[in-house]
Backbone bond lengths (Angstrom), bond angles and torsions (degrees), N, CA, C in turn:
res aa  C-N    CA-C-N  psi(-1)  N-CA   C-N-CA  omega(-1)  CA-C   N-CA-C  phi
1 M - - - 1.390 - - 1.578 112.63 -
2 R 1.283 118.25 137.80 1.449 120.59 -172.17 1.531 107.49 -80.92
3 E 1.244 118.11 146.44 1.424 124.82 178.21 1.564 107.41 -81.34
4 V 1.288 112.00 134.61 1.513 120.31 179.22 1.518 109.11 -104.31
5 T 1.314 118.67 130.07 1.407 124.26 174.96 1.559 108.30 -100.79
6 Q 1.298 117.65 123.72 1.389 124.47 177.14 1.523 114.14 -110.19
7 Y 1.290 117.94 141.75 1.436 123.24 -179.35 1.551 109.10 -124.93
8 Q 1.350 118.05 147.20 1.467 118.97 174.89 1.615 106.36 -97.46
9 A 1.281 115.30 121.81 1.474 118.31 177.00 1.523 106.83 -68.25
10 G 1.295 114.34 139.17 1.453 123.91 178.72 1.539 117.94 155.75
11 G 1.283 117.30 -145.64 1.457 116.56 179.14 1.574 106.80 108.66
12 P 1.333 115.68 -178.30 1.391 120.96 -175.46 1.614 110.60 -70.13
13 H 1.309 117.43 -28.70 1.483 123.33 -178.58 1.535 107.09 -133.20
14 P 1.333 120.74 68.00 1.478 121.80 -176.71 1.530 109.92 -62.31
15 A 1.377 111.44 144.88 1.463 117.65 -177.62 1.523 107.78 -160.09
16 V 1.358 113.52 142.86 1.493 119.76 166.48 1.528 106.29 -126.45
17 S 1.301 118.39 128.08 1.455 121.34 -179.08 1.490 108.62 -145.08
18 Y 1.343 108.28 164.40 1.495 115.88 176.91 1.510 110.53 -152.00
19 G 1.249 119.59 154.70 1.421 122.89 178.83 1.539 110.49 178.48
20 P 1.331 114.60 168.51 1.456 120.04 -178.19 1.607 109.85 -66.61
21 T 1.323 114.94 151.83 1.411 118.53 173.93 1.460 107.82 -94.01
22 D 1.356 118.20 178.02 1.498 123.81 178.17 1.507 110.44 -66.25
23 E 1.386 118.23 -17.08 1.472 121.50 -175.62 1.556 108.97 -74.64
24 G 1.349 117.61 -20.88 1.445 118.92 178.71 1.475 116.73 91.39
25 D 1.280 120.18 -38.74 1.453 126.82 -176.70 1.488 110.75 -110.50
26 E 1.307 118.01 4.82 1.452 119.96 176.94 1.540 107.50 -117.93
27 W 1.332 115.23 159.21 1.530 124.45 177.67 1.554 107.32 -127.44
28 L 1.314 113.02 143.93 1.400 121.19 178.89 1.563 108.47 -110.73
29 L 1.347 114.13 123.61 1.474 121.84 172.93 1.458 105.66 -106.42
30 A 1.441 116.98 121.92 1.468 119.78 -176.72 1.492 107.34 -125.00
31 V 1.344 114.81 143.66 1.433 124.40 -178.52 1.578 106.75 -136.13
32 T 1.347 112.07 129.92 1.537 115.83 171.42 1.481 107.40 -79.17
33 T 1.291 119.51 132.42 1.490 124.12 177.28 1.457 114.80 -113.58
34 E 1.395 115.61 162.77 1.410 118.41 178.83 1.540 111.26 -67.36
35 S 1.345 115.16 -45.93 1.494 118.71 -172.04 1.459 117.21 -95.25
36 E 1.332 120.22 -33.08 1.407 125.22 -169.58 1.559 116.08 -104.17
37 G 1.291 114.53 -7.56 1.489 123.83 -172.57 1.585 106.77 76.39
38 R 1.305 114.59 -136.82 1.481 119.20 -177.94 1.506 111.19 -78.80
39 V 1.326 114.98 128.03 1.406 125.10 174.63 1.518 111.76 -111.17
40 E 1.326 117.09 124.75 1.447 119.58 -175.06 1.550 113.05 -114.54
41 I 1.315 117.06 136.63 1.459 120.69 174.55 1.510 108.66 -125.82
42 V 1.361 113.32 129.96 1.412 118.64 -179.57 1.554 110.09 -100.07
43 L 1.331 113.98 126.71 1.454 122.23 -178.08 1.530 110.34 -116.16
44 D 1.339 117.13 143.87 1.453 118.77 175.07 1.498 105.54 -77.78
45 E 1.333 116.86 172.79 1.428 122.58 -173.48 1.511 112.85 -62.64
46 V 1.384 120.26 -37.19 1.421 123.95 178.38 1.526 111.07 -63.68
47 M 1.406 114.52 -52.22 1.462 119.40 179.19 1.518 110.05 -59.40
48 M 1.234 122.13 -36.78 1.519 123.48 -177.88 1.490 108.20 -69.07
49 Y 1.327 118.49 -43.44 1.442 123.31 177.22 1.570 111.60 -62.17
50 D 1.361 116.47 -41.78 1.492 119.45 174.84 1.532 108.71 -59.12
51 L 1.363 116.70 -54.57 1.464 120.50 178.05 1.535 112.08 -51.53
52 W 1.260 115.88 -48.92 1.541 122.79 -174.29 1.565 105.91 -63.96
53 T 1.274 119.15 -44.94 1.416 122.67 -177.78 1.531 111.02 -68.68
54 E 1.311 120.86 -37.51 1.422 121.41 175.41 1.541 112.62 -65.57
55 V 1.263 115.09 -47.72 1.459 120.77 -178.54 1.475 112.17 -65.61
56 R 1.267 117.17 -43.50 1.449 125.21 179.51 1.548 114.64 -58.15
57 N 1.306 114.90 -40.80 1.376 123.48 -175.08 1.588 117.12 -101.41
58 V 1.233 116.03 7.74 1.490 120.57 -179.64 1.556 107.06 -104.30
59 P 1.356 114.40 129.61 1.450 117.02 179.23 1.595 111.44 -61.16
60 W 1.353 111.58 161.27 1.478 117.26 178.64 1.548 108.55 -54.05
61 P 1.310 115.93 133.35 1.566 117.56 -176.65 1.475 110.32 -64.17
62 S 1.337 117.85 140.35 1.448 125.36 171.30 1.491 109.46 -135.18
63 A 1.348 114.04 115.55 1.443 117.11 -177.22 1.492 114.85 -57.25
64 A 1.311 116.94 -30.72 1.390 122.74 178.67 1.499 117.87 -62.19
65 H 1.388 113.15 -34.16 1.451 119.11 -177.52 1.579 113.20 -111.51
66 H 1.333 113.18 10.81 1.497 114.92 -178.82 1.562 109.93 -94.87
67 T 1.229 116.91 130.85 1.498 123.93 163.03 1.519 107.25 -131.37
68 E 1.313 116.56 159.74 1.420 118.60 -179.17 1.477 108.31 -64.70
69 E 1.318 121.68 -39.95 1.437 121.49 -177.99 1.538 111.91 -69.62
70 R 1.295 119.05 -37.09 1.451 121.96 174.93 1.577 112.37 -63.97
71 G 1.275 116.42 -42.35 1.456 121.49 174.31 1.528 112.19 -57.90
72 R 1.408 114.67 -43.66 1.421 117.98 -178.75 1.586 109.26 -65.53
73 L 1.282 118.33 -41.49 1.474 123.05 -179.45 1.523 110.44 -67.52
74 V 1.316 117.44 -37.37 1.475 120.21 179.68 1.598 109.79 -64.97
75 R 1.398 113.30 -41.84 1.399 116.67 176.83 1.482 114.78 -65.48
76 Q 1.317 117.55 -35.21 1.430 121.71 174.79 1.512 113.08 -63.14
77 V 1.311 115.57 -45.98 1.486 119.84 177.11 1.537 109.35 -60.21
78 V 1.295 120.01 -46.35 1.430 123.46 -177.34 1.566 110.37 -62.74
79 H 1.302 117.46 -45.29 1.491 122.50 178.70 1.564 109.04 -59.10
80 A 1.364 113.43 -44.99 1.494 117.68 -175.21 1.554 106.76 -67.98
81 A 1.335 119.49 -37.87 1.458 123.80 -177.13 1.491 107.72 -66.23
82 N 1.237 120.58 -35.38 1.493 125.20 -179.50 1.489 112.09 -63.05
83 G 1.317 114.67 -32.88 1.471 119.38 178.08 1.542 119.43 -98.72
84 A 1.343 111.65 7.55 1.450 118.50 -174.55 1.542 111.29 -90.46
85 D 1.297 116.77 153.48 1.494 122.52 167.44 1.494 110.34 -83.13
86 E 1.305 119.10 178.48 1.508 122.53 179.92 1.424 115.26 -61.79
87 A 1.390 117.68 -40.78 1.467 121.33 179.57 1.478 110.28 -64.53
88 M 1.324 118.48 -41.98 1.444 119.62 -176.49 1.560 106.77 -69.23
89 L 1.315 120.92 -34.91 1.427 122.13 177.30 1.492 112.11 -64.11
90 R 1.331 116.47 -41.91 1.531 122.30 179.18 1.546 106.66 -59.81
91 D 1.384 114.93 -45.42 1.513 117.83 -179.05 1.564 110.96 -62.49
92 A 1.342 115.81 -40.68 1.418 119.34 178.53 1.461 113.09 -58.79
93 L 1.378 115.06 -49.82 1.399 123.62 -179.50 1.562 110.23 -55.85
94 R 1.299 117.67 -48.44 1.442 122.65 -178.80 1.543 108.06 -58.31
95 A 1.386 114.73 -45.00 1.478 120.03 -176.69 1.481 111.01 -63.42
96 L 1.381 117.22 -27.60 1.504 121.25 179.51 1.520 110.19 -90.17
97 G 1.345 120.10 -0.60 1.435 124.34 179.79 1.450 117.75 82.71
98 V 1.431 115.65 20.09 1.498 124.01 -178.23 1.502 107.35 -96.86
99 R 1.358 114.86 126.38 1.454 115.99 176.05 1.505 112.17 -71.91
100 D 1.256 118.38 137.39 1.502 120.91 178.98 1.535 107.27 -108.01
101 D 1.349 116.21 89.34 1.499 121.57 -175.96 1.502 107.91 -91.06
């Protein structure tokens, strides 16, 4: 099993940011942490798009309504919706009880 390193975001000037690197096809995700200062993660374009899509389409987190299974199901719905055409999206909305006016 691989060891996981966790950091607590924070510090005197906490920040979370992202943007393209000088390489052009890579993205940098940076977080200011309590103990290590700035931590940077380099993502390729596909990984950054996947992260952006997931974050953009996931509702604001609520601990009272979050379960691991619910989170997994929401992510599956979001990924399926991103690849769906308009007819499929209308069908999905109807299945979820949302009126498509």
